[in-house]
N, C-alpha and C positions, 0 to 999 in steps of 0.2 A: 616641150623639147623640140618637136618637129617645127612648130611655129618659129622659134627662136632661131633654129638652122636656115629656114626659109628667109626670115627676116635679114640675118647676116649675110647670106648669099646675094640677097636682093641689093643690100648696101653696098657691097664690094662691086656688083655689076654696075649700079648707077654712079658710084664714085669713079669707077675706071672710066667710063664714058665721059664724064665731066673732066677728068684729069687729061684725057686726050686732047679735048677741046682746049683746055687751059694750056696745055703744053705747046699746042700748035701756035696760039697767039702770043704766048709769053716766052717761049723758048726755054722753059725751065723743065726740071725733073718731071716726066709725065706721071710719076707715082707720087708725087708730092702731096696732094691733098689725102690720098689713102694713108699715107705714113702719118700725115697730121691728125687724121681723124682718130686713129687707134693708138696714138703715142701718149705717154704719161706727161704731166707737166714738166716743162723744162725751166732751167735756171740759166740766166744771161748775166754776165759779170760785167757791169757798165761803170767806166770811170774816165777822166780826163788824164792824159799824159803829158808831162813836161820834162821828159828826159830822165826820170828817176829809173834808169834802167835795171839797176840792181834790185830794186822794190818790185819791179814789174816781173823780173825772173822769178823771184821769190813767190810772187803772188801766182803766176801760172803754174809753177810746180806744185804750189799748195793746193789748188783747186781745179787743175786741168781734168782730172777724171771724173769730176762731179757736174761740170758746167757744160752747157750746149755751146756757147760762144762766149768770148771776151769781145766786147764791144767797146772800142777805145778811142776816144776823140782826141785829136790832136791839132792845135790851133797855129796859125801863122803868126799870131800875135799873143803875147803873154797876158794875164790879168792886168797887169801894170800898164799895158799899152805898148810894149816895146817888142821889136821884131823877134820871132821865136824860130831859131834854126835848131833842128833836133836830128841827130844822126840815128839812122835805123839800120845801119849795117849789121849790128849785132843779132837782129831778128833773122837774118840769113845764115848766121852760125849758131850761136849758143840756143836760140829758140826754133831752130829749123825743124825739130821733131815734133813741135808743138803748133806749128803754123796753121794746121788745119782748122784749129778752133780760134785763132786770132784774126781779128778784124780791126785794122787801124785806119780811120779815115781822117781826112783833113777837114777843119771847120774854118770857113772862110769868114772873117770879121768884116763888118761894114762901118762905116763913119758913124752910124746912129748910136753906136755903143762907145760913149765918151768916159765913162767912169769905170773905175776897177771892178766894182761890184755888178755893173749891168754886163760888162763883158764876161765876167764868171758866170752869170746867170744864163746869159745867151749860150755860153759853150757846154753848159751842163744840159740845157734843154734840147740842144742839137743831137744829143744822144738818141732821143726819142725817134727822130726821123730816120736815123740810120738803123735802129733797132727793128723799125718796121719793114726793112727789107728782107728780114729773116721770118716774116709772117708769124710773129708770136700768136699763141692761143690765149684766150682770156684767162685761162687758168695758170698760164706760165708765170714766172717770177723774175724780177730783175733785182740784183744786188746794185745798189748806188752809193758810191763813196769816191774818196780821193784815193790815188794809187796806193798810197801807204797806209790805208785802212782796210785791213785784210782779215777774213774769216780764218779761224783755226780749223783744223780737221774736225774738232768737236763741234764747231760752229756750223760748217757745211753739212754735217750729218744732222744736226739738230734741225737745220733749215729744211732739209729734204723730208724729215718726219713731220714737220709742222709748217707747211706752207701756208702763208697768209692768206685770208680773204680780202683784207685791205692793206695794211701795211704794219710793220713794227721797226724798232730801231734796236741794234745791239749795243749793250755797254760793253767797252772794250779796255784791255789793259794799255796804258799809256806809256810808251818808251821814248828815250831821246838818245840820239847819236847812234845806239846799237841796243841790242837786247839785253845789255848788262846794267843799263841805266832806266830805272823805274820812276816815273813822276806821279802817277796816280791813275785816274779813269778818264775815259773819253765817251763820247755818246755817237758812235758811227761804228760801222756802216748801217744804212737803212736798207730795207728789204720790201718791196713793193709788188703786189699783185697786178699784174698788167691790165686785166679787165677792169680792176678798179681804178687804175690811173687813167685809163682812156674814158671811163664814164664820168669821172670826176672833174677832167678837164685841168687838173692841177699841174703845175710845173715840177719838175724834178727838185728845183730849188727849195719848193715849199717842204718837202719831205726832209730835207737836209737842216732846216732852220726852224721849223715848226715847234713852238712851246706854247704852254698854256699861260693863263693870265699871272701865274706866280713865277713864271721864268723856268719852269721845269719841262724837260722834253716829254713829248707826248708818246704814249705806246712804247716804252722803254722796257727792253727785256733785261732785268737787273743783274743776271749772271754774268760776270766779267770774263768766263774762261772761253767764251765763244769767238772773240776778235781780238786783235791787236792793232793798235795805231803806233807805228814807228816813225817819229818825227824827225827830220833832219838825219835820216839813217843813211849816210853815204860813206863810201871808203876813201873819197877825195875831199878834203876840206874845202876845196874851192867850189864844189858842187853845192854847198850851203850858201855859199855867197851868191851863186847864181839863182838858186831859188828865192833868196830875199829880195833879189832885184825883179822877181817876175810876178809873186802873188799879190793877192787884193789888199792885204795889209800894208800899204805903202808907207805907213808910219815907221815900219821898221827897216825899210829899205834904205837906210843911212847909216852914219858913223854913230857909235861904234860897232853896231852890229855886223856891219859887212867887213870889218877889218879882219883878216885871217889870224892875226896874232890875239885879237879878242875871242874869236870863235874857239881857238886851241885852248886859250885860259879857262873858258867855261867847261869844256871837258875835263881838264885836269882837276878842275875844283868839284866836278860833280854837280854842275848848276845849269839851271834853265837859261836858254840862250838869252832870254829878255830879262832875267834876274827877277821872275815872279816867284813868289813863295819860299820855301825854306831849303831848297836844293832837291837833289834827286837821291833815290836809294839805289844802292848798288846790289844787284842780283847776284848771289853766290852760287845758286843752283840752278842750271838751266835744263835739268834732265826732262821736265815736263813741257817745255817749250821746244817744238819740233823745228829745227833749222836744217834744210836740205844739205846732204854732205857734198857741196859743190865749191870749187876753190873761190868764186867770185862772191860767195856768200859767207865766207869764214870771218870776215870782219864784223858781222853781226853778233859774234860770240866774245867779242873783245872789248876790254875797258877803254882802250884807246884805239878806235877803228880806222885812223887815218894812216895809209900806207906811205904817203910821201909828204914829209913836212920839213925837207932839207931847206926850204925857202923861208922858213919861219925865223923871225928875230927874237930870239929868247928873251932878250932885255925888255922888248915890249910886251911879251908874255907875262914876265914877272911883275911888270907894272900893273897890268890888269889884275893879277892874282892879289897883289897887295890892297888894290882898291876894293875889290870884293871877292871874298872867297870864303864860304861857309866852312864850318868844322868838317872834318872827314865825314862824307855821308854815312848814313846808318846802312847797315847790311841786313837784308832779309833773303831767306832760303828760295822762297817761291812766291810770286805775287798771285798766283792762282790760289793760294790759301786764303787770300784776302777777300772780304765781302764789302 
């Protein structure tokens, strides 16, 4: 016992000396290394931001008490190569109370990244460089996903109790337009051990796309209650159009997908935006899906999430409904009961 106490005291002494030297040259917290040495593994939530401010707000409220930092990349160019201007004033208002854990940084694109997919990969991998500013430990963990791929409370608690030595991927509940429309399942976010990431020298994009020879996702945690993917979940219909014009699937950045009346008809029909599959399931019971009680997130619990559709030409909407509209979608109580 005495030996242990002496060792502990000695460790603190030499760490203090090193810290003072470190602080002098780097102008950082003089107790940084001591805190670092005795702290438990931290979780960093990392993703790219393209103006999905409501989903960002939802994500921060959901995970704030559990993560060390939100490391958020924001590029001056979209995946599709168009100029990207994002308003951040809401950070000073709605998210002011949470700003101590939010780091948003700009990713400068170069002419070398000519394709949508190369721009996407570069932007994702840029997060690692910024993450290193926070001096993560090899036992720390990063969540890597898109802004709308979010761990549930059950998911973040599971992660804290089951930190990966390498990496794994969460199976998630896949929603469209709001948390009332259920499509099926998704295979994100990914969770990666920082030490493994650095040692393996793999890109962040690798963990997002890695599949086996049969096309199955590697290291997939099958339980779907740990994460949600809320695709095209905006309170403003025109935000969907903006997203379609910015992401890597440029084949969808065209008519009819970008026509507001077409988008509106898909929600009325309970249908996938790109008319894939048999339609969506309407969720009649949301009691097991936690939505923060905030005015700017109320749309997530609505069948029709859009607040302003006065500009919509309903004649065109009915045209698209007649062209393709599945039968009234089936209703389910709670997708968390599915496996």
